[in-house]
C-alpha positions as CSV (number, residue, x, y, z in Angstrom):
1,M,116.4,75.3,91.0
2,V,116.1,75.6,87.2
3,S,118.9,74.4,85.0
4,P,120.6,77.0,82.7
5,D,119.4,75.2,79.5
6,V,115.7,75.7,80.3
7,V,114.1,78.4,78.2
8,I,111.9,80.8,80.2
9,L,109.3,82.4,77.9
10,H,108.0,85.3,80.0
11,A,109.6,88.1,82.0
12,H,107.6,87.9,85.4
13,D,106.8,91.6,85.0
14,E,103.9,93.0,83.0
15,F,105.7,96.2,81.8
16,L,109.0,94.4,81.1
17,Q,107.1,91.7,79.1
18,V,105.3,94.4,77.0
19,A,108.6,96.1,76.4
20,V,110.2,92.8,75.3
21,D,107.2,91.8,73.1
22,L,106.3,95.2,71.6
23,G,109.4,97.4,72.0
24,L,109.6,100.8,73.5
25,P,106.8,102.3,71.4
26,G,104.5,99.5,72.6
27,L,105.5,100.1,76.2
28,V,104.8,103.8,75.9
29,S,101.4,103.1,74.4
30,F,100.7,100.5,77.1
31,L,101.6,103.0,79.8
32,A,99.4,105.7,78.2
33,I,96.5,103.3,78.3
34,Y,97.1,102.6,82.0
35,L,97.4,106.3,82.8
36,L,94.2,107.2,80.9
37,I,92.2,104.4,82.6
38,G,93.6,105.5,86.0
39,W,92.8,109.1,85.4
40,T,89.3,108.3,84.2
41,L,88.6,106.1,87.3
42,L,90.0,108.7,89.6
43,S,87.8,111.3,88.1
44,V,84.8,109.0,88.6
45,L,85.8,108.6,92.2
46,R,86.1,112.4,92.7
47,R,83.0,113.6,90.9
48,D,80.3,110.9,91.0
49,T,78.0,110.6,94.0
50,D,76.4,107.3,93.1
51,P,77.8,104.6,95.5
52,F,77.6,101.9,92.7
53,Y,79.9,103.9,90.4
54,H,82.3,104.5,93.3
55,L,82.4,100.8,94.1
56,M,82.9,99.8,90.5
57,A,85.6,102.4,89.9
58,F,87.4,101.5,93.1
59,A,87.3,97.8,92.2
60,I,88.6,98.3,88.7
61,L,91.4,100.6,89.9
62,A,92.3,98.1,92.6
63,G,92.4,95.4,90.0
64,L,94.7,97.4,87.7
65,I,97.1,98.3,90.6
66,S,97.2,94.7,91.8
67,M,97.8,93.4,88.2
68,S,100.7,95.8,87.7
69,H,102.4,95.0,91.0
70,G,101.8,91.3,91.0
71,E,104.3,88.6,90.2
């Protein structure tokens, strides 16, 4: 248990923390970056036939998803 007088300096959620630190315009920009990266990685997965690019795109996409859903 944490006592009420302890200051917690982070929000335990990446998107909430960005909103707290940068405000709503920063959150919108952050989400736009995530969406653009996701869209680019998905297009690589759909179009490219080289297994190396598939593996790299899948690994980066999995890392972004796990980072955004982690605690």
